[in-house]
Residue frames as qw, qx, qy, qz and C-alpha x, y, z in Angstrom:
[[0.058, 0.467, 0.881, 0.039, 206.98, 180.01, 83.18],
 [0.066, 0.745, 0.368, -0.552, 205.63, 183.51, 83.95],
 [0.039, 0.525, -0.410, -0.745, 207.35, 185.00, 80.87],
 [0.032, 0.066, 0.907, 0.415, 206.05, 182.14, 78.69],
 [0.068, 0.613, 0.763, -0.193, 202.52, 182.70, 80.02],
 [0.067, 0.719, 0.086, -0.687, 202.70, 186.40, 79.26],
 [0.004, 0.332, -0.660, -0.674, 203.91, 185.70, 75.74],
 [0.043, 0.298, 0.934, 0.193, 201.13, 183.16, 75.11],
 [0.071, 0.704, 0.569, -0.418, 198.51, 185.58, 76.46],
 [0.039, 0.623, -0.219, -0.750, 199.87, 188.36, 74.27],
 [0.008, 0.125, -0.817, -0.563, 199.79, 186.12, 71.18],
 [0.050, 0.491, 0.870, 0.001, 196.22, 185.03, 71.93],
 [0.051, 0.741, 0.316, -0.590, 195.12, 188.65, 72.50],
 [0.055, 0.500, -0.436, -0.746, 196.65, 189.62, 69.14],
 [0.015, -0.018, -0.909, -0.417, 195.08, 186.66, 67.31],
 [0.189, 0.465, 0.783, -0.368, 191.52, 186.88, 68.72],
 [0.322, 0.606, 0.090, -0.721, 190.39, 189.87, 66.62],
 [0.222, 0.342, -0.719, -0.563, 191.21, 187.91, 63.44],
 [0.091, -0.182, -0.977, -0.065, 188.80, 185.18, 64.47],
 [0.168, 0.563, 0.577, -0.567, 185.97, 187.55, 65.50],
 [0.201, 0.328, 0.602, 0.700, 183.91, 188.41, 62.43],
 [0.053, 0.575, 0.440, -0.687, 182.34, 191.66, 63.53],
 [0.087, 0.239, -0.434, -0.864, 182.15, 192.73, 59.88],
 [0.066, -0.339, -0.904, -0.254, 179.10, 190.47, 59.47],
 [0.049, -0.698, -0.576, 0.422, 177.14, 193.17, 61.35],
 [0.200, -0.184, 0.236, 0.933, 178.09, 195.90, 58.84],
 [0.163, -0.344, -0.637, -0.670, 174.88, 195.73, 56.78],
 [0.387, -0.640, -0.659, 0.083, 172.71, 195.57, 59.91],
 [0.333, -0.535, -0.207, 0.749, 174.42, 198.64, 61.38],
 [0.078, -0.042, 0.393, 0.915, 174.27, 200.56, 58.09],
 [0.232, -0.480, -0.715, -0.453, 170.57, 199.75, 57.71],
 [0.372, -0.679, -0.539, 0.332, 169.81, 200.88, 61.27],
 [0.260, -0.425, 0.008, 0.867, 171.67, 204.15, 60.70],
 [0.008, -0.162, -0.581, -0.798, 169.91, 204.65, 57.36],
 [0.286, -0.606, -0.726, -0.154, 166.57, 204.10, 59.01],
 [0.365, -0.664, -0.369, 0.538, 167.35, 206.61, 61.79],
 [0.192, -0.449, 0.150, 0.860, 168.76, 209.30, 59.48],
 [0.583, 0.688, 0.339, -0.267, 166.61, 208.76, 56.34],
 [0.254, 0.806, -0.453, -0.282, 169.84, 208.72, 54.27],
 [0.918, 0.269, -0.272, 0.102, 171.92, 206.19, 52.39],
 [0.436, -0.767, 0.466, -0.067, 174.67, 205.04, 54.78],
 [0.875, 0.337, -0.332, 0.107, 177.73, 203.11, 53.76],
 [0.571, -0.726, 0.384, -0.004, 180.26, 201.61, 56.16],
 [0.435, 0.586, -0.683, -0.015, 183.70, 200.20, 55.37],
 [0.734, -0.011, -0.669, 0.117, 185.05, 196.97, 56.75],
 [0.542, -0.707, 0.207, -0.405, 184.58, 196.58, 60.56],
 [0.690, 0.202, -0.635, 0.283, 187.36, 194.89, 62.48],
 [0.700, -0.700, -0.138, -0.023, 187.57, 194.06, 66.21],
 [0.384, 0.609, -0.477, 0.504, 190.67, 195.25, 68.18],
 [0.747, -0.553, -0.320, 0.183, 192.11, 194.36, 71.53],
 [0.537, -0.402, 0.001, 0.742, 195.12, 196.77, 71.31],
 [0.195, 0.296, -0.550, 0.756, 195.60, 199.60, 72.16],
 [0.390, 0.001, 0.560, -0.731, 192.13, 199.10, 73.65],
 [0.301, 0.321, 0.898, 0.002, 189.11, 196.90, 73.23],
 [0.329, 0.602, 0.141, -0.714, 187.02, 198.17, 70.37],
 [0.690, 0.468, 0.523, 0.176, 186.33, 198.28, 66.67],
 [0.115, -0.440, 0.338, 0.824, 187.76, 200.04, 63.64],
 [0.592, 0.641, 0.473, -0.124, 185.47, 200.96, 60.78],
 [0.524, -0.073, 0.445, 0.723, 187.25, 201.46, 57.43],
 [0.016, 0.112, 0.340, 0.934, 185.11, 204.40, 56.35],
 [0.157, 0.585, 0.684, -0.408, 181.72, 206.06, 56.74],
 [0.004, -0.109, -0.408, -0.907, 179.52, 207.83, 54.22],
 [0.181, 0.577, 0.674, -0.423, 176.15, 209.42, 55.00],
 [0.299, 0.354, 0.558, 0.688, 174.60, 210.68, 51.76],
 [0.155, 0.077, 0.033, -0.984, 172.87, 213.96, 50.98],
 [0.463, 0.417, 0.661, -0.419, 169.06, 213.97, 50.90],
 [0.428, 0.528, 0.628, 0.378, 167.00, 214.01, 47.73],
 [0.124, 0.957, 0.242, 0.097, 167.11, 217.40, 46.01],
 [0.281, -0.857, 0.362, 0.235, 170.80, 217.95, 46.78],
 [0.507, 0.623, -0.581, -0.133, 173.84, 217.12, 44.63],
 [0.947, -0.069, -0.303, 0.077, 175.19, 213.61, 44.91],
 [0.305, 0.504, -0.554, 0.589, 177.70, 213.35, 47.71],
 [0.566, -0.345, -0.681, 0.312, 177.91, 213.07, 51.48],
 [0.307, -0.872, -0.043, -0.378, 176.72, 215.28, 54.31],
 [0.503, -0.700, 0.496, -0.101, 179.19, 213.40, 56.54],
 [0.911, 0.272, -0.298, 0.088, 182.06, 211.07, 55.76],
 [0.460, -0.746, 0.481, -0.004, 185.17, 209.77, 57.49],
 [0.489, 0.518, -0.696, -0.085, 188.18, 207.86, 56.25],
 [0.543, -0.031, -0.810, 0.219, 188.28, 205.74, 59.40],
 [0.534, -0.624, 0.089, -0.563, 186.50, 205.49, 62.76],
 [0.481, 0.104, -0.794, 0.356, 188.05, 203.90, 65.85],
 [0.608, -0.592, -0.039, -0.528, 185.91, 203.19, 68.89],
 [0.349, 0.191, -0.807, 0.435, 187.47, 202.03, 72.17],
 [0.659, -0.537, -0.225, -0.476, 185.23, 200.69, 74.95],
 [0.277, -0.504, 0.690, -0.438, 185.76, 199.77, 78.59],
 [0.447, 0.072, -0.880, -0.146, 185.79, 196.00, 79.00],
 [0.004, -0.088, -0.813, 0.576, 184.42, 195.81, 82.56],
 [0.443, 0.292, 0.280, -0.800, 181.08, 197.51, 81.97],
 [0.514, 0.283, -0.567, -0.577, 180.65, 195.58, 78.68],
 [0.212, 0.002, -0.971, 0.113, 180.42, 192.35, 80.60],
 [0.129, 0.410, 0.711, -0.556, 177.26, 193.79, 82.22],
 [0.297, 0.599, 0.647, 0.367, 175.79, 194.91, 78.82],
 [0.062, -0.942, -0.131, 0.302, 176.74, 198.52, 79.46],
 [0.680, 0.450, 0.121, 0.567, 178.74, 200.30, 76.77],
 [0.299, -0.874, 0.035, 0.381, 181.13, 202.81, 78.20],
 [0.704, 0.610, 0.064, 0.358, 182.93, 204.36, 75.29],
 [0.593, -0.505, 0.027, 0.627, 186.45, 205.53, 76.19],
 [0.035, -0.552, 0.282, 0.784, 187.02, 207.25, 72.86],
 [0.668, 0.603, 0.432, 0.062, 185.69, 207.72, 69.35],
 [0.268, -0.515, 0.392, 0.714, 188.37, 208.80, 66.83],
 [0.634, 0.702, 0.313, -0.078, 187.24, 210.09, 63.48],
 [0.455, -0.359, 0.437, 0.688, 190.14, 210.24, 61.02],
 [0.082, -0.013, 0.549, 0.831, 189.66, 212.53, 58.02],
 [0.196, 0.616, 0.733, -0.212, 186.01, 213.41, 58.70],
 [0.060, 0.097, 0.338, 0.934, 184.30, 215.76, 56.25],
 [0.148, 0.623, 0.659, -0.395, 181.04, 217.62, 56.96],
 [0.089, 0.188, 0.443, 0.872, 179.27, 219.45, 54.12],
 [0.100, 0.569, 0.606, -0.547, 176.54, 221.79, 55.39],
 [0.094, 0.133, 0.538, 0.827, 174.46, 222.93, 52.44],
 [0.312, 0.539, 0.511, -0.593, 171.32, 224.99, 51.96],
 [0.335, 0.350, 0.678, 0.553, 169.32, 225.12, 48.74],
 [0.032, -0.254, -0.216, -0.942, 167.41, 228.07, 47.18],
 [0.531, -0.523, -0.498, -0.444, 164.22, 226.95, 48.91],
 [0.330, -0.657, 0.398, -0.548, 165.87, 227.26, 52.35],
 [0.976, -0.185, -0.051, -0.107, 166.07, 223.46, 52.84],
 [0.088, -0.745, 0.661, -0.034, 169.32, 222.09, 54.34],
 [0.768, 0.213, -0.599, -0.078, 171.09, 218.74, 54.05],
 [0.263, 0.250, -0.771, 0.524, 171.88, 218.46, 57.76],
 [0.584, -0.151, 0.357, -0.713, 168.39, 218.08, 59.18],
 [0.169, 0.111, -0.973, -0.115, 167.83, 214.34, 59.67],
 [0.713, -0.050, 0.193, -0.673, 164.43, 212.64, 59.66],
 [0.528, -0.115, 0.841, -0.039, 163.85, 208.93, 59.96],
 [0.104, 0.070, -0.766, -0.630, 163.24, 207.12, 56.68],
 [0.523, -0.385, -0.576, -0.497, 159.97, 205.68, 58.03],
 [0.421, -0.512, 0.391, -0.638, 158.40, 206.16, 61.46],
 [0.206, 0.072, -0.962, 0.165, 158.65, 203.13, 63.68],
 [0.563, -0.515, -0.466, -0.447, 155.35, 201.76, 64.90],
 [0.286, -0.609, 0.475, -0.568, 155.03, 202.47, 68.56],
 [0.443, 0.070, -0.882, 0.144, 155.91, 199.51, 70.67],
 [0.636, -0.627, -0.372, -0.253, 153.53, 198.32, 73.40],
 [0.222, -0.752, 0.461, -0.415, 154.71, 199.52, 76.85],
 [0.512, 0.185, -0.813, 0.207, 156.75, 196.96, 78.68],
 [0.667, -0.593, -0.440, -0.096, 155.38, 195.43, 81.83],
 [0.267, -0.883, 0.261, -0.285, 156.46, 197.21, 84.98],
 [0.598, -0.577, 0.557, 0.003, 159.85, 195.93, 86.12],
 [0.914, 0.260, 0.279, 0.137, 160.35, 193.88, 82.97],
 [0.118, -0.782, 0.453, 0.411, 163.76, 194.09, 81.45],
 [0.849, 0.497, -0.143, -0.111, 164.90, 192.95, 78.04],
 [0.809, -0.429, 0.316, 0.248, 167.77, 190.52, 78.62],
 [0.724, 0.340, 0.294, 0.523, 169.26, 191.23, 75.18],
 [0.110, 0.971, 0.104, 0.184, 169.32, 195.00, 75.63],
 [0.655, -0.021, -0.131, 0.743, 172.59, 196.92, 75.81],
 [0.124, -0.955, -0.243, 0.116, 172.78, 200.38, 77.39],
 [0.513, 0.522, -0.097, 0.675, 175.08, 203.17, 76.22],
 [0.540, -0.599, -0.356, 0.473, 176.55, 204.66, 79.41],
 [0.033, -0.935, 0.051, 0.349, 178.74, 207.56, 78.31],
 [0.758, 0.513, 0.015, 0.403, 181.37, 208.68, 75.87],
 [0.570, -0.611, -0.047, 0.547, 184.55, 209.98, 77.44],
 [0.087, -0.620, 0.285, 0.726, 186.00, 211.67, 74.28],
 [0.708, 0.602, 0.359, 0.091, 185.39, 212.26, 70.64],
 [0.345, -0.576, 0.368, 0.644, 188.49, 213.19, 68.63],
 [0.660, 0.727, 0.187, -0.032, 188.41, 214.59, 65.07],
 [0.521, -0.475, 0.414, 0.576, 191.71, 214.44, 63.20],
 [0.146, -0.143, 0.570, 0.796, 192.33, 216.35, 59.96],
 [0.293, 0.616, 0.699, -0.213, 188.66, 217.30, 59.67],
 [0.086, 0.113, 0.394, 0.908, 187.12, 219.40, 56.90],
 [0.196, 0.626, 0.613, -0.441, 184.00, 221.55, 57.20],
 [0.118, 0.177, 0.506, 0.836, 182.38, 222.90, 54.10],
 [0.193, 0.605, 0.540, -0.551, 179.52, 225.43, 54.43],
 [0.039, -0.123, 0.507, 0.852, 177.75, 226.49, 51.31],
 [0.593, 0.397, 0.282, -0.642, 174.67, 226.64, 49.13],
 [0.486, 0.168, 0.788, 0.339, 173.34, 224.84, 46.14],
 [0.334, 0.631, -0.041, -0.699, 172.72, 226.77, 42.97],
 [0.697, 0.489, -0.321, -0.415, 171.44, 225.05, 39.83],
 [0.995, -0.015, -0.097, -0.023, 172.51, 221.66, 41.20],
 [0.664, 0.385, -0.369, 0.524, 176.03, 222.77, 41.98],
 [0.623, -0.624, -0.299, 0.365, 177.66, 223.31, 45.36],
 [0.253, 0.780, -0.094, 0.565, 178.81, 226.86, 45.93],
 [0.656, -0.313, -0.470, 0.501, 181.16, 226.93, 48.95],
 [0.144, -0.939, -0.034, -0.310, 181.04, 229.85, 51.29],
 [0.344, -0.727, 0.572, -0.164, 183.54, 228.42, 53.82],
 [0.947, 0.152, -0.281, 0.023, 185.82, 225.42, 53.28],
 [0.250, -0.775, 0.531, -0.232, 188.10, 224.84, 56.23],
 [0.911, 0.141, -0.385, 0.050, 190.54, 221.90, 56.27],
 [0.522, 0.330, -0.574, 0.537, 193.01, 220.45, 58.75],
 [0.472, -0.587, 0.161, -0.638, 190.91, 220.85, 61.88],
 [0.502, -0.013, -0.814, 0.293, 191.85, 218.80, 64.96],
 [0.474, -0.486, 0.091, -0.728, 189.27, 218.79, 67.79],
 [0.356, -0.096, -0.894, 0.255, 188.89, 216.85, 71.02],
 [0.528, -0.454, -0.063, -0.715, 185.55, 216.92, 72.83],
 [0.243, 0.117, -0.882, 0.385, 185.23, 215.33, 76.31],
 [0.081, 0.162, 0.795, -0.580, 182.68, 213.86, 78.77],
 [0.475, -0.110, -0.409, -0.772, 179.42, 213.16, 77.01],
 [0.363, 0.060, 0.793, -0.486, 176.70, 211.86, 79.28],
 [0.266, -0.088, -0.755, -0.593, 174.13, 209.81, 77.38],
 [0.371, 0.143, 0.626, -0.671, 170.50, 209.93, 78.40]]
C-alpha cells in the first residue's frame, strides 16, 4: 500500500504541471517587463515544473535594443529555469532557490553620441499611487524574499560600438559559465 501510494503521488506530481496553464500569463509578464524597461520584451512558452524543484521554465527571452540602435537584443537567453521554495510560497513570499539562464547573450553597445543600449528607463512613468492607510496590507500582494543563486551557462558577452548603423565588436566572449550566490532583495 505504501509503495502504491508513493507511485500514485509521483504520477500526480508529474501530471500536475501539464494541467497548470501558466503560459496564459506570458503576455502579462512580457508587458510588465516592457513597461519597466522601456523595451520590446518577448518571452517563450512558460511551463510549470514540480521536478527537480517547484518552478517554471521559460522557453526563451528577448529584450530589444532601444530606438537608435541596430535591430537586435540587448539581452537574450535560450531558456530560463526558476526554482522556488514551496513553503514560503504558501505565505505569498517568493524565495527563489535558483535562476538558471541557458545560453544568455548580452550585447553592450555605445553609439557615436555616447548613448548606450544598456541604460533602461520605463516606457511611461507610472502615476503615483495614493499612500496606503497605516497598517493596511494588500491581500493579493506577493513579496520577493531572496534569490539564492543565479547561474549562467554558456553565456556570451559582446561589447562594442555602433558605427553607421552597424555593430562593431570590441570584445566578444563566448562560453562563459558563472554562478552568483545569495542575493538579498530589498
